[in-house]
N, C-alpha and C positions, 0 to 999 in steps of 0.2 A: 864641704871639705872640713875635716876636723882641725882644730887649732894645732894639733901635734904633727899633722902631715905637712911635708915640705912641698911647695909648689914645684911642678915639673919644669918650669921655665922661669928664669930670672932675667929681667931686662932693665936697662937704665935709659931714661930719656932725658937729654940735656935741654933745658929751656930757660928763657929769661923770666917768665912769669909762672911760678909753680901753681898758684891758685887757678888761673885760667886753664893751664894745661891739664890739671887734675880734673876739672869739670869736663873738658873736652874728651879726655881719655875715658872717664866714667860714662859719658854719653855714648861714646863709640862702642864700649863694651855692651852697654844696654841695647843699642841698635843692632848689634850682632847676636842678640839673644843670650848674652853672657850674664853672669851673676856677680855682683860686687859682694865680697865677703867682709872686708874691712879696709879702713884707711887709717894710717898713722902719720901724724905730722911732726916734723922736726924743724930746726931753725932754717936749714938750707935745702931741705928735701921733704917730700912726702913719699910714703910707700903705700901702694895699692895692692891688695890681694884679691884676685878674682878667679872665677871659673869660666871657661869658654870651650865651646865645641872645637876640636882640633881642626875641623874643616874650615873654620873661620880665621885661621892663623894668618893667611895671606892678606885678608882684608884688614885685620887688625894691624899688621905690619905696615901696610900702606898708609893707614890713618895715623899711626904713630910717627911715621916719617914726615907727615905733613905738619905735625905738632912740634917736633924737635929732632935733634940728632939722636939716633937710636944705637945703643951698644948692646950686643947680644942677640940681635935679630936672627942670626943664623940658627940659634936654638929654637926660636919661635917657629921658624920655617921648617924645622925638623920634628915638629910635634908628633907626627904620625909614628915615630920610632919610640915615643915615650909610653910608659905604662899608664893607661887612663885610670882616673878615679872611678868612673863608670863609663859605659860605652861612648867613646868619642869626646868625653869631657876631661879637660886637663886644668890643673891649677897654674896660675900665672902670677908672678910677683913683678910689679913694675915700680921701680924707683924713679921719681921725678926729681931731678937735681937742678938747682939754680946755677946758671952760669951768667957771667956778665959779658956784654958785647954781642956782636952778631955771630950766630952759630951756624948758619947755613952757607 
């Protein structure tokens, strides 16, 4: 995915520990044969940009739900309606946002 292309889907995952969640999300994307493009870190959030086969969207959604509270998952589940970068592959932007207190 070129730096100028916008990811097909943007999600936000609310967690208490950004670092741990980021590692878990990167591992999940890798296990699903996805590709990490880049990671950006800020004070209270990290942003992950990745590519993933649209057929793996349900599995990624399930894993993200185990990590934290997911906002925007409807867009993830509707990936088959998006224009792919290449057959079956879509760009995904995941913001990992720190929240305090119990989130589930």
